[in-house]
Every structure is written in C-alpha cells, then in structure tokens.
MIRO-618293 format. One record per residue (C-alpha): x, y, z; chain. Coordinates in pm, 1 decimal, padded with zeros to 6 digits, always signed. Each point is the difference from the previous one (the first is absolute). Layout:
# MIRO-618293
         u         v         w  mol
         X         Y         Z    A
...
This chain:
# MIRO-618293
         u         v         w  mol
  +24796.1  -05217.4  -00641.5    A
  -00221.8  -00149.5  -00301.3    A
  +00047.7  +00057.5  -00362.5    A
  -00344.4  -00008.9  -00206.0    A
  +00037.5  -00003.6  -00394.2    A
  -00280.8  +00102.9  -00239.4    A
  +00044.6  -00133.2  -00389.5    A
  -00201.2  +00197.6  -00162.3    A
  -00300.5  +00224.4  -00037.0    A
  -00257.8  -00292.0  -00088.8    A
  +00092.6  -00240.6  +00314.8    A
  -00138.2  +00105.6  +00269.8    A
  +00226.5  -00208.3  +00225.8    A
  +00286.0  +00064.2  +00215.7    A
  +00257.2  -00260.8  +00028.7    A
  +00197.0  -00009.5  +00353.2    A
  +00239.6  -00301.7  +00102.0    A
  -00195.1  -00029.9  +00343.2    A
  -00314.7  +00113.4  +00119.7    A
  +00105.2  +00225.0  +00337.1    A
  -00208.7  +00187.8  +00204.5    A
  +00089.2  +00364.8  -00220.9    A
  -00100.5  -00221.5  -00289.4    A
  -00372.2  -00061.1  +00191.4    A
  -00025.4  +00346.3  +00127.9    A
  +00100.2  +00100.5  -00372.6    A
  -00225.4  -00237.1  -00194.2    A
  -00291.4  +00058.9  +00263.0    A
  +00000.4  +00423.3  -00080.7    A
  +00050.5  -00032.4  -00324.0    A
  -00194.7  -00296.9  -00105.9    A
  +00239.6  -00156.0  -00251.2    A
  +00050.2  -00353.1  -00069.3    A
  +00317.2  -00150.7  +00098.3    A
  +00219.9  -00261.2  -00158.7    A
  +00318.5  -00175.8  +00222.4    A
  +00235.8  -00084.0  -00264.7    A
  +00398.5  -00156.1  +00093.2    A
  +00148.5  +00049.0  -00303.0    A
  +00011.2  +00367.7  -00084.5    A
  +00090.0  -00042.9  -00354.7    A
  -00338.5  -00108.5  -00100.7    A
  -00108.0  +00312.3  +00090.4    A
  +00270.6  +00256.6  -00047.3    A
  +00147.0  -00110.5  -00382.3    A
  -00303.5  +00180.2  -00139.1    A
  +00044.4  +00353.0  +00037.6    A
  -00196.2  +00032.0  +00344.7    A
  -00201.7  +00286.1  +00072.0    A
  +00092.7  +00071.0  +00343.3    A
  +00180.7  -00090.4  +00309.3    A
  -00123.7  +00106.2  +00314.2    A
  +00243.8  -00055.1  +00305.3    A
  -00197.6  +00010.2  +00376.9    A
  +00175.8  +00046.0  +00343.1    A
  +00152.1  +00237.2  +00235.8    A
  +00062.6  +00365.3  -00170.9    A
  +00336.3  +00023.0  +00139.6    A
  +00108.4  -00358.0  -00180.5    A
  -00231.9  +00188.6  -00303.6    A
  +00237.5  +00312.3  -00028.8    A
  +00303.8  -00205.6  +00000.5    A
  -00132.1  -00227.5  -00304.5    A
  -00108.7  +00307.0  -00149.2    A
  +00357.8  +00169.0  -00009.0    A
  +00156.0  -00328.0  -00085.0    A
  -00260.3  -00010.1  -00342.2    A
  +00103.1  +00352.4  -00109.2    A
  +00258.5  -00109.4  -00212.8    A
  -00226.4  -00270.2  -00169.2    A
  -00234.6  +00102.4  -00273.2    A
  -00307.7  -00013.0  +00133.3    A
  -00257.6  +00207.6  +00163.1    A
  +00011.2  +00005.0  +00376.2    A
  -00307.4  +00142.8  +00173.9    A
  -00126.1  +00033.5  +00364.1    A
  -00409.9  -00049.9  -00034.9    A
  -00024.6  -00040.0  +00395.7    A
  +00231.2  +00016.3  +00296.9    A
  +00084.9  -00377.5  -00023.2    A
  -00047.7  -00048.0  -00369.6    A
  +00291.7  -00012.4  -00295.3    A
  -00156.6  +00012.2  -00320.4    A
  +00322.0  -00069.9  -00268.3    A
  -00146.3  +00066.3  -00363.9    A
  +00140.2  -00008.0  -00335.6    A
  +00159.3  +00304.3  -00107.0    A
  -00234.3  +00296.6  -00075.8    A
  -00300.0  -00152.5  +00141.7    A
  -00141.3  +00214.2  +00258.6    A
  -00318.5  +00124.7  +00138.1    A
  +00127.5  +00347.9  -00107.1    A
  +00057.6  -00162.2  -00387.6    A
  -00349.4  -00208.9  +00056.4    A
  -00157.6  +00336.7  +00043.0    A
  +00156.5  +00216.9  -00272.8    A
  -00138.7  -00262.6  -00245.4    A
  -00313.1  -00007.6  +00144.0    A
  -00034.9  +00361.3  -00048.3    A
  +00105.8  -00046.9  -00327.3    A
  -00230.3  -00257.3  -00100.6    A
  -00289.8  +00229.8  +00133.2    A
  +00131.2  +00300.2  -00082.5    A
  +00017.1  +00195.3  +00293.5    A
  +00285.7  +00266.4  +00043.6    A
  +00274.5  -00135.6  +00230.0    A
  -00064.7  +00371.4  +00159.6    A
  -00311.5  -00084.5  +00101.5    A
  +00022.0  -00329.5  +00220.7    A
  +00063.5  +00009.4  +00344.1    A
  +00102.3  -00357.1  +00147.0    A
  -00179.8  -00098.6  +00294.8    A
  +00039.4  -00314.0  +00229.8    A
  -00006.8  -00125.6  +00348.1    A
  +00349.7  -00134.0  +00019.7    A
  +00301.2  +00126.7  +00002.1    A
  +00058.3  +00230.6  -00348.6    A
  +00209.4  -00161.5  -00234.5    A
  +00326.1  +00223.1  -00084.0    A
  -00100.0  -00065.6  -00384.5    A
  -00268.6  +00241.5  +00085.4    A
  +00058.7  +00229.7  +00173.9    A
  +00004.2  +00346.8  -00134.1    A
  -00347.5  -00086.0  -00148.8    A
  -00203.6  +00258.0  +00175.9    A
  -00096.5  +00235.4  -00242.2    A
  -00179.5  +00407.5  +00070.7    A
  -00261.4  -00098.3  -00278.8    A
  -00314.6  -00248.3  +00041.0    A
  +00101.2  -00344.6  +00161.9    A
  -00116.4  -00299.7  -00154.7    A
  +00004.7  -00264.7  +00297.5    A
  +00134.0  -00387.1  -00150.5    A
  -00118.4  -00243.9  +00192.6    A
  +00079.2  -00354.2  +00076.1    A
  -00083.6  -00158.1  -00366.5    A
  -00064.1  -00305.7  +00119.9    A
  -00215.4  +00165.5  +00306.8    A
  -00184.4  +00211.3  -00270.4    A
  -00046.2  -00190.9  -00298.9    A
  -00395.3  -00072.8  +00076.3    A
  -00033.4  +00345.0  -00026.9    A
  +00256.7  +00104.1  -00246.5    A
  -00256.7  +00009.2  -00293.1    A
  -00234.4  +00239.5  +00191.1    A
  +00264.4  +00244.2  +00084.7    A
  -00004.6  +00361.2  -00206.5    A
  +00340.8  +00101.3  -00088.3    A
  +00122.5  +00360.8  -00097.4    A
  +00025.4  +00161.7  -00288.8    A
  -00266.1  -00259.1  -00144.3    A
  +00250.9  -00316.4  +00013.4    A
  -00203.6  -00328.9  +00046.9    A
  +00143.5  -00340.6  +00168.1    A
C-alpha cells in the first residue's frame, strides 16, 4: 500500500516515502508534483490536509474499518483510494460552504461527477432546477463567465 500526504492548499506537492508504480500512475493522471520524504514528522506535525492511501480495495476496506475509532473522516474516492481527512471535512461540507458563499439554496443543487458518489453527497438530488457543480479545478478558467441562478455571480 502507498501513502501520500497533502500538507496544505498552498502546497501543490504530494509527499511519499518512495516512488512506486502506483505513485507514478497517480502523478501522471493527476499531474501533481511529488517529493520523496523519509522523515514523516517533517510533514505530519503541522496539521496536514489529507492522507491518501492507494492499494487493493479489500485492504482499504479493512483500513477504513480500523480507522472507525479515530477522529477523522475516511472516504473511498475511488476503488483503490482511501482518503483520510480532518474531522468534519468532506466533499459535502465543501459543497455546502460553496453554495452558502454563492447564495444558492441547497434544494437547488445536484452533485454530479464521474466517480463513485461520496456518501456525504447522497440525497442531494432535488426536484427543482439543478445546478451542476463540476470539478472546480477543471472549471476555474470558465467560472467568471458562468451565469448562476437568482442573479448570483461568481
């Protein structure tokens, strides 16, 4: 199993103990810079943003079960990924914050994606008009031109 550490929003690097084939594949897919670090205390002691475990699905299920007593949020974002986030942090919490900031009622929001739906987003489908929130990193260049409902601007 491989472990990646994400330090902060302003640090684009992922930190790993070694470059494995799984890490190489991840870096190629996500286009993130990687740094090999042997002393985890240098990156874990400052309140890291996220841990990402990459491995066999069965092993990750066991790990998620073992983490149930830990004060953290463990989410399967892909079949072979287990993300461990600080308490209260999730895609659902981020989406709720973004909607509040934009002034969009949650009843008018549907979460749409190309991966397995995060359990924290289930039940977000409404019968009213839907606003599809796409991956913000991919959508960033077009965000200024988006027209939001109720005259909400970006």
